[in-house]
NUMARRO-810034 format. One record per residue (C-alpha): x, y, z; residue in one letter; residue number from 1; chain. Coordinates in steps of 0.02 Angstrom, whole numbers, plus 50000, padded with zeros to 5 digits. Example, Ala and Ser with C-alpha at 12.3 -4.5 7.8 and 13.67 -1.06 7.14 Angstrom:
% NUMARRO-810034
+-------+-------+-------+------+-----+-------+
!     x !     y !     z ! rest !  nr ! kette !
+-------+-------+-------+------+-----+-------+
! 50615 ! 49775 ! 50390 !    A !   1 !     A !
! 50684 ! 49947 ! 50357 !    S !   2 !     A !
+-------+-------+-------+------+-----+-------+
***
This chain:
% NUMARRO-810034
+-------+-------+-------+------+-----+-------+
!     x !     y !     z ! rest !  nr ! kette !
+-------+-------+-------+------+-----+-------+
! 41889 ! 52779 ! 55016 !    M !   1 !     A !
! 42026 ! 52901 ! 54972 !    G !   2 !     A !
! 42011 ! 53039 ! 54846 !    Q !   3 !     A !
! 42091 ! 53025 ! 54675 !    L !   4 !     A !
! 42182 ! 53177 ! 54615 !    T !   5 !     A !
! 42234 ! 53216 ! 54440 !    R !   6 !     A !
! 42421 ! 53226 ! 54416 !    A !   7 !     A !
! 42482 ! 53385 ! 54335 !    T !   8 !     A !
! 42645 ! 53407 ! 54246 !    T !   9 !     A !
! 42743 ! 53565 ! 54258 !    L !  10 !     A !
! 42806 ! 53641 ! 54098 !    P !  11 !     A !
! 42988 ! 53608 ! 54070 !    T !  12 !     A !
! 43111 ! 53729 ! 53996 !    S !  13 !     A !
! 43220 ! 53675 ! 53852 !    P !  14 !     A !
! 43385 ! 53596 ! 53897 !    A !  15 !     A !
! 43522 ! 53726 ! 53912 !    P !  16 !     A !
! 43633 ! 53740 ! 53761 !    T !  17 !     A !
! 43816 ! 53778 ! 53757 !    A !  18 !     A !
! 43850 ! 53964 ! 53751 !    P !  19 !     A !
! 43892 ! 54027 ! 53578 !    T !  20 !     A !
! 44010 ! 54164 ! 53537 !    A !  21 !     A !
! 43924 ! 54326 ! 53490 !    P !  22 !     A !
! 43912 ! 54342 ! 53303 !    T !  23 !     A !
! 43960 ! 54500 ! 53221 !    R !  24 !     A !
! 43852 ! 54566 ! 53079 !    P !  25 !     A !
! 43908 ! 54516 ! 52907 !    E !  26 !     A !
! 43979 ! 54668 ! 52816 !    P !  27 !     A !
! 43892 ! 54732 ! 52663 !    L !  28 !     A !
! 43963 ! 54690 ! 52492 !    W !  29 !     A !
! 43978 ! 54876 ! 52451 !    R !  30 !     A !
! 44082 ! 54906 ! 52608 !    E !  31 !     A !
! 44205 ! 54767 ! 52566 !    L !  32 !     A !
! 44212 ! 54821 ! 52384 !    T !  33 !     A !
! 44253 ! 54999 ! 52438 !    G !  34 !     A !
! 44392 ! 54937 ! 52553 !    R !  35 !     A !
! 44470 ! 54834 ! 52414 !    V !  36 !     A !
! 44463 ! 54979 ! 52291 !    L !  37 !     A !
! 44539 ! 55098 ! 52419 !    R !  38 !     A !
! 44675 ! 54972 ! 52462 !    R !  39 !     A !
! 44724 ! 54957 ! 52279 !    H !  40 !     A !
! 44723 ! 55144 ! 52255 !    R !  41 !     A !
! 44834 ! 55168 ! 52406 !    H !  42 !     A !
! 44953 ! 55031 ! 52347 !    E !  43 !     A !
! 44972 ! 55127 ! 52185 !    R !  44 !     A !
! 45004 ! 55288 ! 52282 !    G !  45 !     A !
! 44861 ! 55377 ! 52193 !    E !  46 !     A !
! 44747 ! 55515 ! 52249 !    R !  47 !     A !
! 44559 ! 55503 ! 52233 !    L !  48 !     A !
! 44559 ! 55634 ! 52094 !    T !  49 !     A !
! 44681 ! 55535 ! 51986 !    E !  50 !     A !
! 44585 ! 55372 ! 51997 !    T !  51 !     A !
! 44415 ! 55457 ! 51981 !    A !  52 !     A !
! 44471 ! 55551 ! 51825 !    E !  53 !     A !
! 44531 ! 55392 ! 51737 !    R !  54 !     A !
! 44370 ! 55300 ! 51788 !    A !  55 !     A !
! 44259 ! 55443 ! 51728 !    G !  56 !     A !
! 44174 ! 55470 ! 51896 !    V !  57 !     A !
! 44174 ! 55617 ! 52014 !    S !  58 !     A !
! 44297 ! 55621 ! 52157 !    T !  59 !     A !
! 44152 ! 55637 ! 52280 !    Q !  60 !     A !
! 44066 ! 55483 ! 52209 !    Y !  61 !     A !
! 44226 ! 55378 ! 52214 !    L !  62 !     A !
! 44254 ! 55432 ! 52394 !    S !  63 !     A !
! 44079 ! 55374 ! 52440 !    E !  64 !     A !
! 44105 ! 55209 ! 52349 !    V !  65 !     A !
! 44268 ! 55180 ! 52442 !    E !  66 !     A !
! 44183 ! 55216 ! 52609 !    R !  67 !     A !
! 44041 ! 55094 ! 52569 !    G !  68 !     A !
! 43910 ! 55233 ! 52564 !    R !  69 !     A !
! 43860 ! 55205 ! 52382 !    K !  70 !     A !
! 43810 ! 55044 ! 52296 !    D !  71 !     A !
! 43885 ! 55070 ! 52122 !    P !  72 !     A !
! 43822 ! 54990 ! 51964 !    S !  73 !     A !
! 43924 ! 54855 ! 51878 !    S !  74 !     A !
! 43974 ! 54983 ! 51747 !    E !  75 !     A !
! 44045 ! 55100 ! 51879 !    I !  76 !     A !
! 44134 ! 54954 ! 51966 !    L !  77 !     A !
! 44209 ! 54901 ! 51799 !    A !  78 !     A !
! 44268 ! 55079 ! 51764 !    A !  79 !     A !
! 44347 ! 55104 ! 51935 !    V !  80 !     A !
! 44424 ! 54930 ! 51937 !    A !  81 !     A !
! 44493 ! 54960 ! 51762 !    G !  82 !     A !
! 44568 ! 55126 ! 51818 !    A !  83 !     A !
! 44661 ! 55024 ! 51951 !    L !  84 !     A !
! 44715 ! 54890 ! 51824 !    D !  85 !     A !
! 44593 ! 54763 ! 51899 !    L !  86 !     A !
! 44463 ! 54658 ! 51811 !    T !  87 !     A !
! 44290 ! 54634 ! 51885 !    L !  88 !     A !
! 44342 ! 54454 ! 51917 !    L !  89 !     A !
! 44495 ! 54512 ! 52014 !    D !  90 !     A !
! 44389 ! 54632 ! 52115 !    L !  91 !     A !
! 44252 ! 54507 ! 52153 !    A !  92 !     A !
! 44376 ! 54371 ! 52200 !    A !  93 !     A !
! 44467 ! 54486 ! 52321 !    E !  94 !     A !
! 44305 ! 54546 ! 52400 !    V !  95 !     A !
! 44249 ! 54364 ! 52419 !    A !  96 !     A !
! 44415 ! 54319 ! 52499 !    R !  97 !     A !
! 44399 ! 54463 ! 52622 !    D !  98 !     A !
! 44220 ! 54413 ! 52663 !    L !  99 !     A !
! 44272 ! 54231 ! 52690 !    R ! 100 !     A !
! 44411 ! 54291 ! 52805 !    H ! 101 !     A !
! 44292 ! 54400 ! 52906 !    L ! 102 !     A !
! 44160 ! 54262 ! 52916 !    A ! 103 !     A !
! 44282 ! 54130 ! 52979 !    A ! 104 !     A !
! 44240 ! 54082 ! 53159 !    P ! 105 !     A !
! 44357 ! 54145 ! 53291 !    A ! 106 !     A !
! 44470 ! 54009 ! 53357 !    P ! 107 !     A !
! 44407 ! 53928 ! 53515 !    T ! 108 !     A !
! 44497 ! 53847 ! 53657 !    G ! 109 !     A !
! 44645 ! 53907 ! 53756 !    P ! 110 !     A !
! 44748 ! 54042 ! 53681 !    R ! 111 !     A !
! 44937 ! 54017 ! 53681 !    P ! 112 !     A !
! 45028 ! 54111 ! 53818 !    L ! 113 !     A !
! 45145 ! 54248 ! 53762 !    P ! 114 !     A !
! 45327 ! 54198 ! 53767 !    V ! 115 !     A !
! 45435 ! 54311 ! 53871 !    A ! 116 !     A !
! 45606 ! 54360 ! 53811 !    A ! 117 !     A !
! 45742 ! 54265 ! 53902 !    P ! 118 !     A !
! 45826 ! 54358 ! 54042 !    R ! 119 !     A !
! 46014 ! 54352 ! 54066 !    P ! 120 !     A !
! 46065 ! 54241 ! 54209 !    V ! 121 !     A !
! 46195 ! 54296 ! 54336 !    G ! 122 !     A !
! 46222 ! 54472 ! 54275 !    G ! 123 !     A !
! 46202 ! 54626 ! 54382 !    P ! 124 !     A !
! 46023 ! 54674 ! 54414 !    A ! 125 !     A !
! 45968 ! 54849 ! 54368 !    T ! 126 !     A !
! 45846 ! 54936 ! 54481 !    G ! 127 !     A !
! 45779 ! 54777 ! 54563 !    T ! 128 !     A !
! 45829 ! 54656 ! 54697 !    D ! 129 !     A !
! 45975 ! 54551 ! 54630 !    A ! 130 !     A !
! 45901 ! 54394 ! 54711 !    R ! 131 !     A !
! 45749 ! 54403 ! 54598 !    A ! 132 !     A !
! 45860 ! 54370 ! 54446 !    H ! 133 !     A !
! 45985 ! 54251 ! 54526 !    A ! 134 !     A !
! 45984 ! 54071 ! 54465 !    P ! 135 !     A !
! 45890 ! 53950 ! 54576 !    L ! 136 !     A !
! 45988 ! 53822 ! 54677 !    A ! 137 !     A !
! 45925 ! 53651 ! 54723 !    L ! 138 !     A !
! 45924 ! 53623 ! 54909 !    V ! 139 !     A !
! 45929 ! 53446 ! 54975 !    A ! 140 !     A !
+-------+-------+-------+------+-----+-------+
***
């Protein structure tokens, strides 16, 4: 009689998944807050010293807040926002909007092709072969 052998199964790897786009790290709240504060200060045409003085903070500290290096307290944020005629609600809403915009997935699918500017037809060519710009003729 023949020998019986035990069947073995080979381990299977998981089914391949569709490639995903690389995700970028989510920015820190303090970085976005600093960008919004700096944007408003620039829109007002102010220097760091002017805004810092009205907010009651040092110029160095405000610079670090704007660059996202410091994580200011709510009291400091309220003071700086107030110096820029913003409320904390205005500031938080704008930071949230920027975060939502940054977190939105990149569009997928084909990108539209750039549209070239129309070239004049029949005019003299400059620096190139005139036949390259001549209108096409249908040949029967």
